[in-house]
N, C-alpha and C positions, 0 to 999 in steps of 0.2 A: 237120611238128613237128620243129625242130631240136634237137639234144642240148643239155642244160643244162650238161654238164660233159665234160671231156676223157676221163675214165674211161668214161662212157656212150657216147661216140662211138667209142672204141676197142672196146668190147664189141659194139656194133652192127656194126662193120666185121668183126670175127672171126665173128659169127653170119652175117653176110651171105656171107662166104667159104664157110662150111660149108653154107649153104643152096644155094649154087650148085654145090657138090661140089668146090671147089677145095682145101678142107682137110677131113680127116676130123672128123665130129661128136664123136667120142670124144676129141678133143684139147681140146675146150671145157670151161671151167670157170665156175662162178658164174653171173653175170647172162647171159653170152653163151649159155650152154646153155638157159636158160629163154626167151631171146629167139627162138631158133631155132624152138622149139615154138609160141610164142604169136603171133608176128608174121609178116606177109607180107613177100615179098622188097621190095616197094615201100615198105613202112613202114621196113624196115631200111635201105634206100638213103637215105631221108629223114633218118634219124638220123645215119648215118655220113657224110653230105655236109657239106661246109663246112670252114671253117678251125678248127683247135684254138687258134690264137693268141688270147690274151685270155680263154679260158675257164679257170675254176677246175679243178683236178685232180679234186676231189669236191665235191658239193653236200650240205650237211647237211639232214636232214629237220626241218621245223618242227613 
């Protein structure tokens, strides 16, 4: 499942880094903090993967 926005992709990358122990979990904020708890490393990799080019910064909820 690819990320729908650049912000979602960045949050997934930060959560993945914390899940792997590369950055402290205490440094996470907002969506990335909840992603660490609720998603597996594989799911986070899928969200963080890919190009940010052409993606909107944020996607509004309908």
